[in-house]
DRENKE-755484 format. One record per residue: residue number from 1; y, z, x of N, C-alpha, C in turn. Coordinates in Angstrom, 2 decimals, padded with zeros to 5 digits. Layout:
N
SITE    i     n.c2     n.c3     n.c1    ca.c2    ca.c3    ca.c1     c.c2     c.c3     c.c1
SITE  NUM        Y        Z        X        Y        Z        X        Y        Z        X
...
//
This chain:
75
SITE    i     n.c2     n.c3     n.c1    ca.c2    ca.c3    ca.c1     c.c2     c.c3     c.c1
SITE    1  -007.71  -001.58  -031.10  -006.88  -000.64  -030.35  -006.72  -001.15  -028.93
SITE    2  -005.50  -001.24  -028.46  -005.24  -001.75  -027.11  -005.51  -000.68  -026.08
SITE    3  -006.11  -001.09  -025.00  -006.37  -000.18  -023.89  -005.21  -000.24  -022.91
SITE    4  -004.93   000.86  -022.27  -003.91   000.89  -021.23  -004.46   000.31  -019.95
SITE    5  -003.64   000.24  -018.92  -004.11  -000.30  -017.66  -005.24   000.54  -017.08
SITE    6  -006.22  -000.12  -016.52  -007.34   000.60  -015.94  -007.04   001.06  -014.53
SITE    7  -006.03   000.48  -013.92  -005.62   000.90  -012.59  -006.36   000.16  -011.50
SITE    8  -005.87   000.33  -010.30  -006.52  -000.22  -009.13  -006.11   000.62  -007.94
SITE    9  -006.88   000.50  -006.89  -006.58   001.25  -005.67  -006.35   000.28  -004.54
SITE   10  -005.44   000.62  -003.69  -005.15  -000.16  -002.50  -005.65   000.62  -001.30
SITE   11  -006.62   000.07  -000.60  -007.16   000.74   000.58  -006.19   000.70   001.74
SITE   12  -006.08   001.81   002.44  -005.24   001.89   003.63  -006.16   002.02   004.84
SITE   13  -005.96   001.15   005.81  -006.73   001.20   007.05  -005.81   001.74   008.14
SITE   14  -006.34   002.66   008.95  -005.54   003.31   009.98  -006.01   002.91   011.37
SITE   15  -005.03   002.79   012.27  -005.30   002.54   013.68  -004.45   003.50   014.49
SITE   16  -004.96   003.94   015.61  -004.20   004.82   016.51  -003.83   004.02   017.74
SITE   17  -002.56   003.93   018.04  -002.08   003.21   019.20  -002.28   004.07   020.46
SITE   18  -002.27   003.44   021.61  -002.45   004.16   022.87  -001.36   005.19   023.12
SITE   19  -000.17   004.93   022.57   000.94   005.87   022.77   000.91   007.01   021.75
SITE   20  -000.13   007.05   020.89  -000.29   008.15   019.94   000.23   007.86   018.54
SITE   21   001.02   006.78   018.38   001.52   006.45   017.04   000.38   006.00   016.15
SITE   22   000.57   006.19   014.85  -000.38   005.73   013.85   000.14   004.46   013.19
SITE   23  -000.76   003.55   012.93  -000.47   002.32   012.22  -001.28   002.35   010.93
SITE   24  -000.62   002.18   009.81  -001.28   002.12   008.51  -001.11   000.71   007.95
SITE   25  -002.21   000.13   007.47  -002.20  -001.24   006.99  -002.91  -001.32   005.64
SITE   26  -002.36  -002.14   004.73  -003.00  -002.37   003.43  -003.47  -003.82   003.42
SITE   27  -004.75  -004.07   003.72  -005.25  -005.43   003.82  -005.06  -006.28   002.56
SITE   28  -005.07  -005.67   001.39  -004.90  -006.42   000.13  -003.49  -006.97  -000.03
SITE   29  -002.55  -006.46   000.75  -001.16  -006.92   000.70  -000.75  -007.35   002.10
SITE   30  -001.02  -008.62   002.45  -000.70  -009.08   003.80   000.74  -008.77   004.20
SITE   31   000.87  -008.25   005.42   002.20  -007.91   005.93   002.64  -006.49   005.63
SITE   32   001.88  -005.77   004.81   002.25  -004.39   004.48   001.59  -003.47   005.51
SITE   33   002.35  -003.21   006.57   001.91  -002.41   007.70   003.08  -001.53   008.12
SITE   34   002.79  -000.29   008.49   003.86   000.61   008.89   003.37   001.58   009.97
SITE   35   004.29   001.97   010.83   004.00   002.95   011.88   004.53   004.31   011.49
SITE   36   003.94   005.35   012.11   004.44   006.71   011.98   004.02   007.53   013.19
SITE   37   004.78   008.57   013.48   004.39   009.47   014.58   003.09   010.18   014.25
SITE   38   002.89   010.44   012.94   001.66   011.08   012.49   001.00   010.18   011.44
SITE   39  -000.26   010.45   011.17  -000.97   009.68   010.14  -000.28   009.85   008.78
SITE   40   000.20   011.04   008.52   000.88   011.31   007.26   002.17   010.49   007.13
SITE   41   002.95   010.40   008.20   004.18   009.60   008.18   003.86   008.12   008.00
SITE   42   002.82   007.64   008.66   002.43   006.24   008.51   001.97   005.96   007.07
SITE   43   001.26   006.92   006.48   000.80   006.77   005.09   001.99   006.67   004.15
SITE   44   002.94   007.57   004.29   004.12   007.56   003.41   004.90   006.26   003.57
SITE   45   005.05   005.79   004.81   005.81   004.57   005.05   005.11   003.35   004.45
SITE   46   003.79   003.25   004.60   003.08   002.08   004.09   003.02   002.11   002.57
SITE   47   002.90   003.29   001.97   002.91   003.38   000.51   004.26   002.93  -000.04
SITE   48   005.35   003.38   000.58   006.69   002.98   000.13   006.87   001.47   000.26
SITE   49   006.42   000.92   001.37   006.54  -000.53   001.57   005.72  -001.30   000.53
SITE   50   004.51  -000.83   000.23   003.67  -001.49  -000.77   004.33  -001.46  -002.14
SITE   51   004.90  -000.35  -002.51   005.56  -000.24  -003.81   006.78  -001.15  -003.89
SITE   52   007.53  -001.26  -002.78   008.68  -002.18  -002.75   008.23  -003.63  -002.92
SITE   53   007.14  -003.99  -002.25   006.62  -005.35  -002.35   006.16  -005.65  -003.77
SITE   54   005.42  -004.72  -004.37   004.93  -004.92  -005.74   006.10  -005.03  -006.70
SITE   55   007.12  -004.17  -006.55   008.30  -004.22  -007.42   009.02  -005.56  -007.27
SITE   56   009.14  -006.03  -006.04   009.81  -007.31  -005.80   009.03  -008.44  -006.46
SITE   57   007.72  -008.42  -006.34   006.90  -009.46  -006.98   007.05  -009.42  -008.51
SITE   58   007.06  -008.23  -009.07   007.23  -008.10  -010.52   008.59  -008.65  -010.96
SITE   59   009.64  -008.31  -010.21   010.98  -008.77  -010.55   011.11  -010.29  -010.50
SITE   60   010.32  -010.93  -009.65   010.40  -012.38  -009.49   009.27  -013.11  -010.20
SITE   61   008.52  -012.40  -011.05   007.46  -013.03  -011.83   006.29  -013.52  -011.00
SITE   62   006.08  -012.95  -009.84   004.97  -013.34  -008.97   003.74  -012.50  -009.26
SITE   63   002.60  -012.98  -008.79   001.33  -012.29  -009.00   001.31  -010.95  -008.26
SITE   64   000.72  -009.97  -008.89   000.49  -008.67  -008.27  -001.00  -008.37  -008.36
SITE   65  -001.53  -007.52  -007.47  -002.96  -007.26  -007.43  -003.45  -006.31  -008.52
SITE   66  -003.70  -006.82  -009.71  -004.29  -006.01  -010.78  -003.28  -005.31  -011.65
SITE   67  -003.77  -004.48  -012.60  -002.88  -003.72  -013.48  -002.02  -002.74  -012.68
SITE   68  -000.93  -002.29  -013.25   000.04  -001.52  -012.51  -000.09  -000.01  -012.60
SITE   69  -001.27   000.50  -012.47  -001.48   001.94  -012.34  -001.95   002.15  -010.91
SITE   70  -001.02   002.36  -009.98  -001.31   002.30  -008.55  -001.71   003.66  -008.00
SITE   71  -002.77   003.68  -007.21  -003.13   004.84  -006.40  -003.53   004.32  -005.03
SITE   72  -003.44   005.16  -004.04  -003.77   004.75  -002.68  -004.97   005.55  -002.21
SITE   73  -005.86   004.88  -001.46  -007.03   005.57  -000.91  -007.13   005.27   000.58
SITE   74  -007.53   006.25   001.34  -007.73   006.04   002.77  -009.08   005.40   002.98
SITE   75  -009.11   004.35   003.78  -010.36   003.64   004.04  -010.99   004.13   005.31
//
């Protein structure tokens, strides 16, 4: 019996800029970083960017980080 994907999590690291903006970064995906006025906006932006990057890699037959059951966790 075949097993489905076990999934993986992408950790999000947050930084607060001096001007109050939030920066969300996914270290497992270099270059996937996004700003937001709030932590929630930064989270949504970085998740969308990560999904776009993963989709692009899949479309071009490139390596992706693990099975494709994606969830995000705050680090």
